[in-house]
C-alpha distance (Angstrom), angle and dihedral (degrees) to the residues before:
residue distance angle dihedral
M1 . . .
C2 3.79 . .
L3 3.78 115.5 .
H4 3.77 97.6 -171.6
D5 3.75 141.2 59.3
H6 3.77 114.5 -78.0
D7 3.77 128.1 95.1
A8 3.79 130.3 -119.1
T9 3.79 92.7 -93.1
P10 3.80 104.0 38.4
T11 3.76 116.0 -160.5
L12 3.76 123.2 -136.0
P13 3.81 115.5 -86.6
P14 3.82 103.4 -88.8
S15 3.78 101.0 -148.6
A16 3.80 117.5 96.4
L17 3.81 87.5 -174.0
S18 3.81 89.6 57.1
R19 3.79 90.3 54.1
R20 3.81 91.5 49.8
N21 3.79 91.3 49.9
V22 3.79 93.3 48.1
L23 3.80 93.4 49.2
A24 3.80 92.1 43.5
G25 3.79 88.2 57.7
A26 3.81 90.2 47.7
A27 3.80 90.1 51.3
V28 3.80 91.9 53.6
L29 3.80 91.4 49.3
A30 3.80 90.6 49.9
G31 3.80 93.0 48.8
V32 3.80 91.9 -113.1
T33 3.80 94.6 142.3
A34 3.77 129.2 118.4
S35 3.79 91.4 -99.5
G36 3.81 93.8 41.0
V37 3.79 93.5 51.5
A38 3.80 91.1 43.0
M39 3.80 91.4 54.0
A40 3.80 91.8 47.2
G41 3.79 89.7 45.9
A42 3.79 91.6 53.5
A43 3.80 91.3 50.6
H44 3.79 89.8 46.1
A45 3.80 91.4 52.2
A46 3.79 90.6 49.5
D47 3.81 90.7 50.9
D48 3.79 95.7 52.7
G49 3.79 96.7 35.5
A50 3.78 93.4 -116.0
S51 3.76 118.1 162.2
G52 3.77 125.9 -132.7
Q53 3.75 140.9 90.6
A54 3.80 112.7 -37.2
G55 3.77 112.8 -113.6
S56 3.80 95.2 20.4
V57 3.78 120.3 133.8
R58 3.78 111.8 -111.4
P59 3.81 119.4 -108.8
S60 3.79 122.1 -98.8
T61 3.81 92.2 -103.2
A62 3.77 131.6 31.0
A63 3.80 126.5 -129.2
P64 3.82 117.8 -88.5
L65 3.80 117.0 -82.1
V66 3.79 133.2 -157.1
I67 3.81 116.8 -162.8
E68 3.77 107.8 -168.6
G69 3.77 142.6 175.1
G70 3.80 99.2 27.3
S71 3.80 131.3 114.0
V72 3.81 104.2 -99.7
V73 3.81 113.4 -147.7
D74 3.81 124.4 -154.3
P75 3.83 106.4 -157.1
L76 3.80 92.7 -163.2
T77 3.80 95.8 60.3
G78 3.78 102.1 15.5
H79 3.81 87.9 -126.3
V80 3.81 118.2 148.0
V81 3.81 126.3 -154.9
E82 3.78 108.7 -152.6
D83 3.81 117.3 -144.8
G84 3.79 86.1 9.9
V85 3.78 132.4 174.8
V86 3.82 130.2 -142.7
V87 3.80 118.6 -167.7
L88 3.81 119.7 -162.1
R89 3.79 126.5 -169.1
D90 3.81 134.8 161.9
G91 3.79 93.2 0.0
R92 3.80 94.8 -55.0
V93 3.79 139.8 88.7
L94 3.78 108.0 -96.7
A95 3.80 97.6 -176.2
V96 3.81 142.3 -12.1
G97 3.78 128.8 -168.9
S98 3.75 144.8 68.2
R99 3.78 122.4 -18.2
D100 3.79 88.8 -102.0
T101 3.82 97.3 50.6
T102 3.81 93.0 45.5
R103 3.79 98.6 43.6
Y104 3.82 95.2 103.3
A105 3.80 91.7 48.9
V106 3.80 90.8 49.3
A107 3.79 89.8 49.6
S108 3.80 91.9 49.0
V109 3.81 93.2 59.3
G110 3.79 89.9 44.5
A111 3.77 124.6 171.1
A112 3.81 92.0 -19.1
A113 3.78 90.3 74.6
R114 3.76 123.5 95.0
R115 3.81 112.3 -135.0
I116 3.78 125.8 -142.9
D117 3.79 119.1 -165.6
A118 3.81 109.2 -140.5
S119 3.80 95.6 171.5
G120 3.79 112.5 152.2
R121 3.81 91.9 13.9
W122 3.80 138.4 92.1
V123 3.78 125.3 -110.6
V124 3.81 119.9 -150.8
P125 3.80 134.0 168.3
G126 3.78 118.0 -90.6
L127 3.80 108.3 -76.7
V128 3.80 124.6 -112.4
D129 3.83 122.1 -136.9
V130 3.80 109.5 -167.8
H131 3.82 97.1 -168.4
V132 3.81 121.6 47.5
H133 3.80 136.5 133.6
A134 3.80 112.7 -141.4
N135 3.79 116.3 172.1
A136 3.79 98.1 162.3
L137 3.77 141.6 31.6
A138 3.81 89.4 -107.1
D139 3.81 89.5 58.2
A140 3.78 92.6 50.6
R141 3.78 91.7 47.6
A142 3.81 91.9 52.0
I143 3.80 90.6 50.9
V144 3.78 95.0 51.7
R145 3.80 93.2 45.4
A146 3.81 88.1 55.8
G147 3.81 89.3 60.4
A148 3.80 104.9 -93.9
T149 3.80 105.2 123.2
S150 3.81 94.4 168.9
V151 3.81 125.4 38.1
R152 3.75 145.0 170.6
S153 3.78 115.3 -135.7
G154 3.77 116.9 -125.9
S155 3.84 88.1 -153.5
S156 3.78 134.5 -68.4
T157 3.79 131.7 -135.1
F158 3.82 100.6 -115.7
Y159 3.85 107.4 10.7
Q160 3.81 91.7 -82.0
D161 3.80 90.1 143.1
V162 3.81 90.5 57.2
A163 3.80 89.7 50.5
M164 3.83 93.4 48.8
R165 3.79 94.8 45.5
S166 3.80 92.7 87.2
L167 3.82 95.2 54.3
P168 3.83 98.2 94.5
G169 3.79 90.6 59.2
W170 3.78 95.0 61.3
A171 3.80 107.1 14.8
P172 3.83 107.6 40.2
G173 3.79 115.4 -153.7
L174 3.80 99.0 14.1
A175 3.80 94.8 100.8
P176 3.79 139.6 4.3
R177 3.76 122.6 -100.9
M178 3.76 105.0 -90.5
R179 3.77 141.6 -156.4
A180 3.79 100.9 -153.3
A181 3.81 124.7 -142.3
G182 3.81 101.0 -177.6
L183 3.81 114.0 -162.4
F184 3.80 124.6 8.8
V185 3.82 110.8 -108.5
S186 3.78 95.1 -134.9
P187 3.82 138.2 139.9
Q188 3.80 91.3 -108.9
L189 3.80 113.3 44.5
G190 3.80 94.6 175.5
D191 3.78 114.6 -172.2
S192 3.81 90.7 -14.5
V193 3.82 87.8 89.4
L194 3.80 84.5 72.9
A195 3.80 90.2 62.1
D196 3.75 95.0 75.7
P197 3.82 134.3 28.7
D198 3.79 89.5 -142.5
L199 3.80 89.6 64.0
A200 3.80 95.8 49.6
P201 3.85 94.6 96.8
L202 3.82 88.9 61.8
A203 3.81 92.9 62.2
A204 3.81 90.5 79.3
L205 3.80 96.1 53.7
P206 3.81 107.9 120.2
G207 3.80 94.6 -155.9
G208 3.78 100.2 34.9
V209 3.79 129.4 -120.0
T210 3.80 102.1 -31.1
S211 3.80 109.9 124.2
T212 3.80 115.0 92.3
T213 3.80 88.5 -122.7
D214 3.79 93.0 56.3
I215 3.80 92.1 42.6
A216 3.80 90.2 52.6
H217 3.80 90.4 48.3
V218 3.82 93.6 54.9
T219 3.80 89.9 46.8
K220 3.81 92.8 49.9
V221 3.79 92.0 48.4
N222 3.81 87.8 54.2
V223 3.79 90.1 50.3
S224 3.80 90.9 49.5
R225 3.81 89.3 55.0
G226 3.78 90.8 57.6
V227 3.81 105.3 -103.1
D228 3.80 118.8 169.1
V229 3.81 95.7 -151.9
V230 3.80 136.8 13.3
K231 3.81 125.0 -127.9
T232 3.79 121.8 -154.4
R233 3.78 138.5 155.6
A234 3.79 143.7 -130.8
N235 3.83 96.5 -171.6
P236 3.83 140.4 25.1
R237 3.81 124.2 -98.2
A238 3.78 124.4 -71.2
G239 3.79 91.8 -154.6
L240 3.81 94.1 65.9
A241 3.78 111.2 76.1
E242 3.80 93.6 -153.3
Q243 3.82 92.4 58.1
D244 3.80 128.0 78.4
P245 3.82 107.3 -135.7
T246 3.81 91.7 -160.8
E247 3.82 94.9 58.1
L248 3.80 111.8 109.7
V249 3.81 112.3 -125.9
Y250 3.83 99.8 162.2
D251 3.79 122.0 30.5
R252 3.78 129.4 -160.7
E253 3.81 93.6 -82.4
Q254 3.79 92.8 51.3
L255 3.81 92.7 45.5
S256 3.80 89.7 48.6
A257 3.81 87.5 57.4
V258 3.81 88.7 57.6
V259 3.79 92.9 48.8
R260 3.80 92.6 49.1
A261 3.80 94.2 46.5
A262 3.81 91.7 47.7
S263 3.81 87.4 75.6
G264 3.78 95.9 -140.3
R265 3.79 96.9 -39.0
P266 3.82 113.2 131.6
V267 3.78 115.7 -100.7
L268 3.80 123.3 -146.5
C269 3.78 117.8 -161.8
H270 3.80 130.2 -153.2
A271 3.82 103.7 -142.0
Y272 3.81 138.2 157.4
S273 3.80 109.9 162.6
E274 3.78 123.3 75.3
E275 3.80 91.1 -122.2
G276 3.79 91.5 49.8
I277 3.79 94.6 46.3
D278 3.79 93.5 46.5
G279 3.79 92.6 48.3
A280 3.80 91.0 50.3
V281 3.79 93.5 48.9
R282 3.81 92.9 48.9
A283 3.81 90.2 45.6
G284 3.80 87.7 61.7
V285 3.80 105.4 -107.5
R286 3.79 115.9 165.1
S287 3.79 97.8 -135.0
I288 3.79 140.9 12.3
E289 3.80 115.9 -135.5
H290 3.84 118.1 -150.2
G291 3.82 97.0 -12.4
V292 3.81 97.6 -179.5
F293 3.81 99.2 162.0
V294 3.81 99.1 37.7
G295 3.80 110.6 155.2
D296 3.77 134.1 -136.9
A297 3.80 97.2 -103.4
T298 3.80 91.5 46.1
I299 3.80 91.8 52.6
S300 3.80 88.3 55.1
E301 3.79 90.3 49.8
M302 3.82 91.2 48.7
A303 3.79 90.7 52.8
R304 3.81 91.2 47.9
R305 3.80 93.8 49.2
D306 3.82 96.0 37.5
T307 3.79 90.0 -120.7
H308 3.80 107.2 171.0
F309 3.81 123.0 -131.9
T310 3.81 121.4 -138.5
P311 3.82 104.1 -176.2
T312 3.84 97.0 179.5
L313 3.80 90.1 -149.6
A314 3.80 92.7 174.4
A315 3.79 91.0 59.4
I316 3.80 94.6 46.4
T317 3.81 96.5 44.8
G318 3.81 88.1 43.0
M319 3.80 89.7 71.6
I320 3.81 89.9 66.3
G321 3.78 108.8 101.5
S322 3.79 93.6 21.3
S323 3.81 115.0 155.2
N324 3.80 85.9 -127.5
P325 3.82 106.4 82.4
V326 3.81 92.7 -150.5
L327 3.80 92.1 56.6
D328 3.79 92.7 42.7
A329 3.81 90.9 52.7
R330 3.79 91.1 44.5
G331 3.78 92.1 52.3
R332 3.80 92.6 48.6
E333 3.80 91.1 49.5
Y334 3.79 98.2 42.2
A335 3.81 101.6 41.4
P336 3.84 98.9 69.1
I337 3.81 91.8 40.4
L338 3.81 90.6 52.5
M339 3.81 92.7 45.3
A340 3.81 89.4 54.3
A341 3.82 91.2 46.2
V342 3.81 91.4 52.6
R343 3.78 91.5 50.1
E344 3.82 93.3 47.5
A345 3.81 94.0 45.4
H346 3.79 92.2 48.8
E347 3.80 93.0 49.0
R348 3.80 89.6 52.2
G349 3.77 96.1 51.5
V350 3.81 104.9 -93.8
T351 3.80 112.7 142.9
I352 3.79 110.9 -119.5
V353 3.81 117.0 -153.4
A354 3.78 130.0 -172.1
G355 3.79 121.6 -112.4
T356 3.78 127.8 156.0
D357 3.83 101.9 -164.6
S358 3.80 86.0 -137.1
F359 3.79 114.6 177.2
G360 3.78 126.8 -157.7
T361 3.78 117.3 -31.3
D362 3.82 91.8 -31.8
V363 3.80 91.9 96.5
D364 3.78 126.2 179.7
P365 3.81 102.9 -150.1
I366 3.78 111.1 -117.0
G367 3.81 86.5 -126.5
S368 3.80 88.4 67.6
E369 3.80 90.5 57.6
V370 3.80 90.0 50.8
R371 3.80 90.5 52.1
L372 3.80 90.8 51.0
L373 3.81 90.7 50.3
V374 3.80 88.4 56.1
E375 3.80 89.2 49.3
A376 3.82 88.2 51.5
G377 3.80 90.4 58.3
L378 3.81 107.7 -88.9
S379 3.78 118.1 132.0
H380 3.78 116.8 -109.0
L381 3.80 89.8 -106.8
E382 3.81 94.2 48.9
A383 3.80 91.0 48.3
L384 3.81 89.4 50.8
R385 3.80 90.2 50.0
A386 3.81 89.4 52.2
A387 3.82 87.7 65.3
T388 3.80 96.6 36.8
T389 3.81 127.5 22.1
Y390 3.81 98.7 16.1
A391 3.79 93.7 43.6
A392 3.81 91.7 45.9
R393 3.80 90.3 52.6
L394 3.80 91.3 51.4
L395 3.81 90.1 52.4
G396 3.80 93.2 47.8
W397 3.80 94.9 -109.8
S398 3.80 99.9 107.1
R399 3.82 92.6 131.9
E400 3.77 96.0 43.7
A401 3.81 109.8 33.3
G402 3.77 135.6 40.5
R403 3.82 96.0 42.7
L404 3.78 137.6 58.9
V405 3.79 102.9 -126.8
A406 3.78 132.9 133.4
G407 3.81 109.8 -72.9
A408 3.80 95.7 19.8
F409 3.79 123.7 124.5
A410 3.80 114.0 -73.5
D411 3.81 91.4 -114.7
V412 3.81 117.5 133.5
V413 3.80 137.5 165.9
V414 3.80 123.3 -164.6
V415 3.81 116.8 -159.2
D416 3.79 135.0 -176.3
A417 3.82 98.5 -126.2
N418 3.78 138.6 46.0
P419 3.84 109.0 -92.4
L420 3.81 90.0 -158.4
E421 3.80 90.3 63.3
V422 3.82 109.5 19.3
A423 3.82 119.2 65.2
D424 3.80 96.1 -152.2
A425 3.81 96.1 40.3
L426 3.80 93.4 114.1
E427 3.80 89.6 56.0
Q428 3.80 89.1 61.2
V429 3.80 94.7 75.4
R430 3.78 117.3 175.6
V431 3.83 103.3 166.0
V432 3.81 133.5 15.1
I433 3.79 121.4 -167.8
A434 3.81 118.6 -175.4
Q435 3.81 123.6 -177.2
G436 3.80 87.6 -10.9
A437 3.82 94.2 -56.6
V438 3.80 123.4 114.5
V439 3.79 105.2 -118.0
R440 3.79 98.9 171.7
E441 3.78 133.1 11.7
A442 3.79 119.3 172.3
């Protein structure tokens, strides 16, 4: 029963001014202010050796770039162009191929282009991390420097991801492209109810956000604030020793309320138990996050529905060795079960995508997740696709991210080893280019 004032079919908050005020507050919290971006821009310029006035905000597009001499990998086909060339201009890929096939593109950018010698290295598209938590500009910057040039937010505390989403358009290289999730649709919203006046009535709920009406309301408020995706849960967190990650907190009916209220936006669901995972899949979520105890019948249903699987292996294995004995034991128990689940799901046609569940500036490089997918039984090419073509498709960027082709995003990573043969190749990052700007160059 609802104990506060909104009806069974809540409408979207009507005030455009309210939305602007809410997101302005989120921007300040995230450090997305003129001074915050200027400071980050100055540090960014120092990192990549760019010239210009210290503290100035970067222009809307970066100078042309020519990356030459490396082995250019196409994750879709597995084809490699030896001694290849990638030409970037105006935030997009202008040309990719051999020196001969790209010579006119190279000539067109002329002396204005910066050249990067990738000889003896491998060139791949910018990587895609489909599960991160970035609440500040520093978080986003750490993620992109680790090689993830496109990401999906796994929720933020006060809509900071929505506020940071616009950064690539006017400050290239400061943050990855982002699909924003806004607030976590969860029984306990904590201080996040303070993020939005339209959530204030929920603060008085003695049992949390559990009725389908309240769940739909939180989801619709998120939608009204401009989120791209919606994040919800079936179970508590594994990374908190005091919580039981197999307890069911939202069942199929409650998760269906989220999916309906999301108004066509994809829903990602944090789930560990078989009952929770199965309920989420049958409710129509787009992807399962974590998914340790996924069962046989649910795997079949995921394959039938094309429900993606984000195992976040780095986060689960990262509990091993924790100073907290509960988390250490949980990691040791869960890791092999999850590895086997990933292998079984992949063999039965479920699309596996790479997500690190990184939080704040403590970033697990997306390359580490790719390595763990190989260790779980995926081929090197399939693991690479999990962080490129498959992940880009899940985020709705299949034509623009995940491959280096003419017209794609100007996002490039240069690594020291062959990702088609070496499991940890994507951890050996030499250069990161995001939105045409050099973010990192060893």
